[in-house]
VODODO-979556 format. One record per residue (C-alpha): residue number from 1; chain; x negated, z negated, y. Coordinates in steps of 0.5 Angstrom, whole numbers, plus 2048, in hexadecimal, padded with zeros to 3 digits. Last residue first. Layout:
<nodes>
(NUM,A,(X,Z,Y))
...
</nodes>
This chain:
<nodes>
(499,A,(84A,799,801))
(498,A,(84A,792,7FE))
(497,A,(84B,78E,804))
(496,A,(851,793,806))
(495,A,(854,792,7FF))
(494,A,(853,78A,800))
(493,A,(856,78A,807))
(492,A,(85C,78E,804))
(491,A,(85D,78A,7FE))
(490,A,(85D,783,803))
(489,A,(863,786,807))
(488,A,(867,789,801))
(487,A,(866,782,7FE))
(486,A,(869,77F,804))
(485,A,(86F,784,805))
(484,A,(870,783,7FE))
(483,A,(871,77C,7FE))
(482,A,(875,77C,805))
(481,A,(879,781,804))
(480,A,(880,77E,806))
(479,A,(87C,77B,80C))
(478,A,(881,777,80F))
(477,A,(888,779,80D))
(476,A,(88E,77B,811))
(475,A,(894,77C,80D))
(474,A,(89A,781,80B))
(473,A,(89E,780,806))
(472,A,(89F,786,801))
(471,A,(899,788,803))
(470,A,(895,789,80A))
(469,A,(88F,785,80A))
(468,A,(88D,784,812))
(467,A,(886,782,812))
(466,A,(883,77C,816))
(465,A,(87B,77C,816))
(464,A,(87A,774,818))
(463,A,(874,774,81C))
(462,A,(872,77C,81C))
(461,A,(878,77D,820))
(460,A,(87E,782,81F))
(459,A,(884,781,823))
(458,A,(88A,77D,821))
(457,A,(890,77F,81E))
(456,A,(895,77A,81E))
(455,A,(89A,77B,818))
(454,A,(89E,781,818))
(453,A,(8A5,783,81A))
(452,A,(8A4,782,821))
(451,A,(89F,787,822))
(450,A,(897,786,823))
(449,A,(894,78D,823))
(448,A,(890,78C,82A))
(447,A,(88D,792,82E))
(446,A,(894,792,832))
(445,A,(898,798,830))
(444,A,(894,79B,82A))
(443,A,(893,794,827))
(442,A,(89A,792,828))
(441,A,(89C,799,824))
(440,A,(897,798,81F))
(439,A,(89A,791,81E))
(438,A,(8A1,794,81E))
(437,A,(89F,799,818))
(436,A,(89C,793,814))
(435,A,(8A2,78E,815))
(434,A,(8A7,794,813))
(433,A,(8A3,797,80D))
(432,A,(8A3,790,80A))
(431,A,(8AA,78F,80B))
(430,A,(8AC,796,808))
(429,A,(8A7,795,802))
(428,A,(8AB,78F,7FF))
(427,A,(8B1,794,7FD))
(426,A,(8AC,796,7F7))
(425,A,(8AC,79E,7F6))
(424,A,(8A4,79F,7F4))
(423,A,(89F,79F,7F9))
(422,A,(89B,7A5,7F7))
(421,A,(8A0,7A9,7F3))
(420,A,(8A5,7A6,7F7))
(419,A,(8A3,7AA,7FD))
(418,A,(8A6,7B1,7FA))
(417,A,(8AB,7B2,7FF))
(416,A,(8AA,7AE,805))
(415,A,(8AD,7A7,806))
(414,A,(8A6,7A4,806))
(413,A,(8A5,7A7,80D))
(412,A,(8A4,7A1,811))
(411,A,(89E,7A4,814))
(410,A,(899,79E,812))
(409,A,(89E,79C,80C))
(408,A,(89D,7A4,809))
(407,A,(895,7A3,80A))
(406,A,(894,79C,807))
(405,A,(893,79F,800))
(404,A,(88D,7A4,803))
(403,A,(888,7A0,7FE))
(402,A,(88A,79B,7F9))
(401,A,(88E,795,7F9))
(400,A,(88F,795,7F2))
(399,A,(88F,79C,7EE))
(398,A,(890,799,7E8))
(397,A,(897,796,7E9))
(396,A,(89B,799,7E4))
(395,A,(899,7A0,7E7))
(394,A,(89D,79E,7ED))
(393,A,(89E,797,7EE))
(392,A,(89A,797,7F5))
(391,A,(896,791,7F6))
(390,A,(896,78E,7FE))
(389,A,(88F,78C,800))
(388,A,(88E,790,806))
(387,A,(889,78C,80A))
(386,A,(889,78C,812))
(385,A,(884,78A,817))
(384,A,(885,78A,81F))
(383,A,(87F,78B,824))
(382,A,(87F,78A,82B))
(381,A,(878,78C,82E))
(380,A,(873,787,82F))
(379,A,(86D,78C,82D))
(378,A,(86C,787,828))
(377,A,(873,788,826))
(376,A,(872,78F,825))
(375,A,(86C,78E,821))
(374,A,(86F,789,81C))
(373,A,(875,78E,81B))
(372,A,(871,794,81A))
(371,A,(86D,78F,814))
(370,A,(874,78D,811))
(369,A,(876,794,811))
(368,A,(870,796,80E))
(367,A,(870,791,809))
(366,A,(877,792,807))
(365,A,(877,79A,806))
(364,A,(872,79D,802))
(363,A,(86E,797,800))
(362,A,(873,792,7FE))
(361,A,(878,797,7FB))
(360,A,(873,79A,7F7))
(359,A,(870,793,7F4))
(358,A,(877,791,7F3))
(357,A,(879,797,7F0))
(356,A,(873,797,7EB))
(355,A,(875,790,7E9))
(354,A,(87C,792,7E8))
(353,A,(87A,798,7E4))
(352,A,(875,794,7DF))
(351,A,(86E,791,7DE))
(350,A,(86E,78B,7DA))
(349,A,(86C,785,7DE))
(348,A,(865,783,7DF))
(347,A,(866,780,7E5))
(346,A,(866,786,7EA))
(345,A,(865,786,7F1))
(344,A,(85E,785,7F2))
(343,A,(85B,787,7EC))
(342,A,(85F,78D,7EB))
(341,A,(85F,78F,7F2))
(340,A,(857,78F,7F2))
(339,A,(857,793,7EC))
(338,A,(85C,798,7EE))
(337,A,(859,799,7F4))
(336,A,(854,79F,7F1))
(335,A,(85B,7A3,7F0))
(334,A,(861,7A0,7F2))
(333,A,(866,7A5,7EF))
(332,A,(862,7A7,7E9))
(331,A,(860,7A0,7E7))
(330,A,(867,79E,7E7))
(329,A,(86A,7A4,7E3))
(328,A,(864,7A3,7DE))
(327,A,(867,79C,7DC))
(326,A,(86E,79F,7DB))
(325,A,(86B,7A4,7D7))
(324,A,(867,79F,7D3))
(323,A,(86D,79B,7D2))
(322,A,(871,7A0,7CF))
(321,A,(875,7A5,7D4))
(320,A,(87D,7A7,7D2))
(319,A,(881,7A4,7D7))
(318,A,(87C,7A2,7DD))
(317,A,(879,7A9,7DC))
(316,A,(880,7AD,7DD))
(315,A,(87F,7AC,7E5))
(314,A,(886,7AB,7E8))
(313,A,(886,7A4,7E8))
(312,A,(87F,7A4,7EB))
(311,A,(881,7A7,7F1))
(310,A,(887,7A4,7F4))
(309,A,(884,79D,7F1))
(308,A,(87E,79E,7F6))
(307,A,(882,79B,7FC))
(306,A,(884,794,7F8))
(305,A,(886,78F,7FE))
(304,A,(887,794,803))
(303,A,(883,795,809))
(302,A,(883,793,811))
(301,A,(882,794,818))
(300,A,(885,793,81E))
(299,A,(881,795,824))
(298,A,(881,794,82C))
(297,A,(87C,799,82F))
(296,A,(878,796,835))
(295,A,(872,795,831))
(294,A,(872,79C,82E))
(293,A,(86B,79E,82F))
(292,A,(869,797,830))
(291,A,(862,797,82C))
(290,A,(864,795,826))
(289,A,(869,79B,826))
(288,A,(864,79F,827))
(287,A,(860,79C,821))
(286,A,(866,79D,81D))
(285,A,(867,7A4,81F))
(284,A,(860,7A6,81D))
(283,A,(85D,7A9,822))
(282,A,(85D,7B0,826))
(281,A,(864,7B1,825))
(280,A,(866,7B7,829))
(279,A,(860,7B8,82D))
(278,A,(85C,7BA,826))
(277,A,(85D,7B7,820))
(276,A,(860,7B2,81B))
(275,A,(864,7B6,816))
(274,A,(86C,7B6,815))
(273,A,(86E,7B7,80E))
(272,A,(86C,7BC,809))
(271,A,(869,7B9,803))
(270,A,(86F,7B4,802))
(269,A,(870,7B5,7FB))
(268,A,(86B,7B9,7F7))
(267,A,(86A,7C1,7F8))
(266,A,(86E,7C5,7F4))
(265,A,(874,7C6,7F9))
(264,A,(86F,7C9,7FE))
(263,A,(870,7D0,7F9))
(262,A,(877,7CF,7FA))
(261,A,(877,7CF,801))
(260,A,(872,7D4,802))
(259,A,(876,7D9,7FE))
(258,A,(87D,7D7,801))
(257,A,(87A,7D9,808))
(256,A,(877,7DF,806))
(255,A,(870,7E0,807))
(254,A,(86E,7E4,80E))
(253,A,(86C,7DE,812))
(252,A,(868,7DC,80D))
(251,A,(864,7E2,80D))
(250,A,(861,7DF,814))
(249,A,(85C,7DB,810))
(248,A,(858,7E0,80D))
(247,A,(851,7DE,80E))
(246,A,(852,7D7,80A))
(245,A,(855,7DC,804))
(244,A,(85C,7DC,803))
(243,A,(85E,7DC,7FB))
(242,A,(864,7D8,7FC))
(241,A,(862,7D3,7F8))
(240,A,(85B,7D3,7FB))
(239,A,(85F,7D3,802))
(238,A,(863,7CD,7FF))
(237,A,(85C,7C9,7FD))
(236,A,(859,7CA,804))
(235,A,(85F,7C8,807))
(234,A,(85F,7C1,803))
(233,A,(857,7C1,804))
(232,A,(858,7C1,80C))
(231,A,(85D,7BC,80C))
(230,A,(858,7B7,809))
(229,A,(853,7B9,80E))
(228,A,(859,7B9,814))
(227,A,(85A,7B1,812))
(226,A,(861,7B1,80F))
(225,A,(867,7AD,811))
(224,A,(86C,7A8,80E))
(223,A,(86B,7A1,811))
(222,A,(86F,7A1,817))
(221,A,(876,79E,814))
(220,A,(87B,7A0,80F))
(219,A,(881,79D,80B))
(218,A,(886,79D,811))
(217,A,(883,79E,818))
(216,A,(887,79C,81E))
(215,A,(884,79E,825))
(214,A,(885,79D,82C))
(213,A,(883,7A1,833))
(212,A,(883,7A8,831))
(211,A,(880,7AE,834))
(210,A,(87C,7AA,839))
(209,A,(875,7AA,836))
(208,A,(876,7AF,830))
(207,A,(870,7B3,833))
(206,A,(86B,7AD,832))
(205,A,(86D,7AD,82A))
(204,A,(86C,7A6,827))
(203,A,(873,7A4,827))
(202,A,(875,7AC,825))
(201,A,(871,7AA,81F))
(200,A,(874,7A4,81D))
(199,A,(87B,7A8,81E))
(198,A,(878,7AD,819))
(197,A,(878,7A8,814))
(196,A,(87F,7A6,815))
(195,A,(881,7AD,814))
(194,A,(87D,7AD,80E))
(193,A,(881,7A7,80B))
(192,A,(887,7A6,810))
(191,A,(888,7A8,817))
(190,A,(88A,7A5,81E))
(189,A,(888,7A7,825))
(188,A,(88B,7A3,82A))
(187,A,(88C,7A7,831))
(186,A,(88F,7A3,837))
(185,A,(88C,7A7,83D))
(184,A,(88F,7AE,83B))
(183,A,(896,7AA,83B))
(182,A,(89B,7AE,837))
(181,A,(8A2,7B2,839))
(180,A,(8A0,7B9,837))
(179,A,(89D,7BB,83D))
(178,A,(899,7B5,83E))
(177,A,(896,7B7,837))
(176,A,(892,7BE,83A))
(175,A,(88B,7BD,83C))
(174,A,(88A,7B6,839))
(173,A,(88D,7B8,833))
(172,A,(889,7BF,833))
(171,A,(883,7BB,834))
(170,A,(884,7B7,82D))
(169,A,(886,7BD,82A))
(168,A,(87F,7C0,82C))
(167,A,(87B,7BA,82A))
(166,A,(87E,7BA,823))
(165,A,(87C,7C1,823))
(164,A,(875,7BF,825))
(163,A,(875,7BA,81F))
(162,A,(877,7BF,81A))
(161,A,(871,7C4,81D))
(160,A,(86C,7BE,81C))
(159,A,(867,7C2,817))
(158,A,(868,7C8,81B))
(157,A,(865,7C5,821))
(156,A,(85F,7CB,822))
(155,A,(861,7D0,81E))
(154,A,(85F,7D6,823))
(153,A,(859,7D1,825))
(152,A,(855,7D2,81E))
(151,A,(858,7D4,817))
(150,A,(854,7CF,813))
(149,A,(854,7C8,817))
(148,A,(85B,7CA,81A))
(147,A,(85E,7CC,814))
(146,A,(861,7C4,812))
(145,A,(868,7C6,80F))
(144,A,(86D,7C1,812))
(143,A,(874,7C5,814))
(142,A,(874,7CB,810))
(141,A,(870,7C8,80A))
(140,A,(875,7C3,809))
(139,A,(87B,7C3,80E))
(138,A,(87D,7C5,815))
(137,A,(882,7C1,819))
(136,A,(889,7C1,819))
(135,A,(88E,7BD,81D))
(134,A,(893,7B7,81E))
(133,A,(895,7B4,825))
(132,A,(89A,7AF,826))
(131,A,(89E,7AD,82D))
(130,A,(8A0,7A6,82C))
(129,A,(8A7,7A3,82E))
(128,A,(8A6,79E,828))
(127,A,(8AC,79F,823))
(126,A,(8AD,7A6,825))
(125,A,(8A6,7A9,826))
(124,A,(8A3,7A5,821))
(123,A,(8A9,7A6,81C))
(122,A,(8A9,7AE,81D))
(121,A,(8A1,7AF,81D))
(120,A,(8A1,7B1,816))
(119,A,(89A,7B0,813))
(118,A,(89D,7AF,80B))
(117,A,(89E,7B7,80A))
(116,A,(897,7B9,80C))
(115,A,(897,7BD,812))
(114,A,(891,7BB,815))
(113,A,(88D,7BD,80F))
(112,A,(889,7BB,809))
(111,A,(883,7BD,806))
(110,A,(87B,7BE,806))
(109,A,(87A,7B8,80B))
(108,A,(87B,7B3,806))
(107,A,(882,7B4,806))
(106,A,(885,7B0,80C))
(105,A,(889,7B2,813))
(104,A,(887,7B1,81A))
(103,A,(88E,7AE,81D))
(102,A,(88E,7AE,825))
(101,A,(893,7A9,828))
(100,A,(895,7A9,82F))
(99,A,(898,7A3,833))
(98,A,(89E,7A6,837))
(97,A,(89E,7A9,83E))
(96,A,(8A4,7AB,840))
(95,A,(8A5,7B1,844))
(94,A,(8A9,7B4,83E))
(93,A,(8A8,7B8,838))
(92,A,(8AC,7B3,834))
(91,A,(8AC,7AE,82E))
(90,A,(8A5,7B2,82C))
(89,A,(8A2,7B5,826))
(88,A,(89C,7BA,827))
(87,A,(899,7BE,822))
(86,A,(892,7C2,822))
(85,A,(88F,7C8,820))
(84,A,(887,7CA,81F))
(83,A,(888,7CD,818))
(82,A,(886,7D4,818))
(81,A,(882,7D4,812))
(80,A,(888,7D4,80E))
(79,A,(88D,7CF,80A))
(78,A,(894,7D0,808))
(77,A,(896,7CE,801))
(76,A,(891,7C8,801))
(75,A,(895,7C2,801))
(74,A,(893,7BB,801))
(73,A,(898,7B6,7FE))
(72,A,(894,7B1,7FC))
(71,A,(893,7B4,7F5))
(70,A,(891,7BA,7F8))
(69,A,(88B,7B6,7FC))
(68,A,(889,7B3,7F5))
(67,A,(889,7BA,7F1))
(66,A,(885,7BE,7F7))
(65,A,(886,7C5,7F8))
(64,A,(881,7C8,7FC))
(63,A,(882,7C8,804))
(62,A,(884,7CD,809))
(61,A,(886,7C9,80F))
(60,A,(88D,7C8,810))
(59,A,(891,7CE,812))
(58,A,(896,7CC,818))
(57,A,(89C,7C8,818))
(56,A,(8A2,7CC,819))
(55,A,(8A7,7CB,81F))
(54,A,(8A2,7CC,825))
(53,A,(8A5,7D3,828))
(52,A,(8A1,7D6,82D))
(51,A,(8A4,7D7,834))
(50,A,(8A1,7DE,836))
(49,A,(89B,7DE,83B))
(48,A,(896,7DB,836))
(47,A,(88F,7D9,838))
(46,A,(889,7DA,833))
(45,A,(887,7D3,82F))
(44,A,(881,7CF,832))
(43,A,(87B,7D0,82E))
(42,A,(879,7CC,828))
(41,A,(871,7CB,827))
(40,A,(86E,7D0,822))
(39,A,(86D,7D0,81A))
(38,A,(872,7D6,81A))
(37,A,(874,7D8,821))
(36,A,(871,7DF,820))
(35,A,(876,7E1,81A))
(34,A,(87B,7DB,81A))
(33,A,(87C,7D4,81E))
(32,A,(883,7D6,820))
(31,A,(883,7D5,828))
(30,A,(884,7CD,82A))
(29,A,(88A,7C8,82B))
(28,A,(88F,7CD,827))
(27,A,(896,7CA,827))
(26,A,(899,7CA,820))
(25,A,(89E,7C5,821))
(24,A,(8A2,7C2,826))
(23,A,(8A7,7BC,825))
(22,A,(8AD,7B9,829))
(21,A,(8AF,7B2,827))
(20,A,(8B6,7AF,827))
(19,A,(8B9,7B4,821))
(18,A,(8B4,7B9,821))
(17,A,(8B4,7BD,827))
(16,A,(8AF,7C4,826))
(15,A,(8A9,7C6,829))
(14,A,(8A8,7CC,82E))
(13,A,(8A1,7CD,831))
(12,A,(89F,7D0,838))
(11,A,(898,7D2,83A))
(10,A,(891,7D0,839))
(9,A,(891,7CA,83E))
(8,A,(898,7C7,83A))
(7,A,(89E,7C9,83D))
(6,A,(8A4,7C6,839))
(5,A,(8AA,7C9,836))
(4,A,(8AE,7C3,832))
(3,A,(8B2,7C1,838))
(2,A,(8B5,7C8,838))
(1,A,(8B8,7C7,831))
</nodes>
């Protein structure tokens, strides 16, 4: 069908009509980052002269297998170092200027893909008259290994290649989305977990100015970055495991990508993430945002009530461990901070999985989200906060309202095959999915998530701290994390003083 042939800046692409929407898959937004381009900033793709078929997703970024991601539906049967491709859903490739939503996928900066089965933009396109873009970016060592301090100028910026990829995808949107029926001046970035954490970085990156105009952050904020000194220790450890000396860093460009990925998988979780370094990210994102780097960006941000349960549920130590092992889990996780945490936050309770989940959820997700919301409110930016409280009946309810559970509700993809493994199959899911999906649509269209099916959703403020609770019945609650928030704030002050 000729209406699915679109002329991008780099050449023509032919997509497919799927019901009331058209979709283009596997469009290159940069050259393959292989060979000499490994660990370098993405380069514009080569031009093509023939019509390029855009009916199949491009390869996902090469990544190690991950049991939790596979449970969530992540597929790794088609991965490659050549991964910089994006996908577009649109009601029509016409001259209308529709709002654009650009999705940044999660996966702890080491896994995931823009082609994940839950990230189907068809409903946003047809229900919201919105153009949706998803894309892949470099992950793990290939996206976030800090080699500049060891390898010199030739590796400058290697630690943020994944963020540079995201900038390149957003620039592609600016240059091309008008041909797909979208408005480059009404771009909302939205993402979950590492995708939301990426948005927290992008809000602080000077080069990102003007590439997006609104943001939705699900289960991630602006706290997850490394200092260059810590990142350099990570890279030294990986180079040693690869038997590469500091004077021969160039060898890392010849190592097979799978070997690099498999070796990096032995590092502790969240060792390969964005780094505060250079002109791209000169200061910590929270500092930049506190100084007004994103004051013009309306923000919707939220977390799930039981985020960390997704991870502890699959950890056999909680099912088999005795009191001594359980105590060691807390001590190993919180390190030197454990004494302060136990004194300030616990009242002599017996340590267990529920306490661990609450501490991890608060420290990794809830508190950083509250902090970012406060920083934006102080800049007088519009902010809306939510919390996802709906508990899945899957696994006899043991997953509760865990990390990633909101995804099929936001995307309105609960009918996708396999989703019931995460959400169960109850009919009530449909109502909540419609309500959340349309709030995301409303925000993309107007910068305000209020919809007729929800209670009035007031903008976040530091007086009443209103938060929309998504559950079987949605309700606006003032300061729902009040106790934990105040305890955690006091704890942070205590820990800062003790350093």
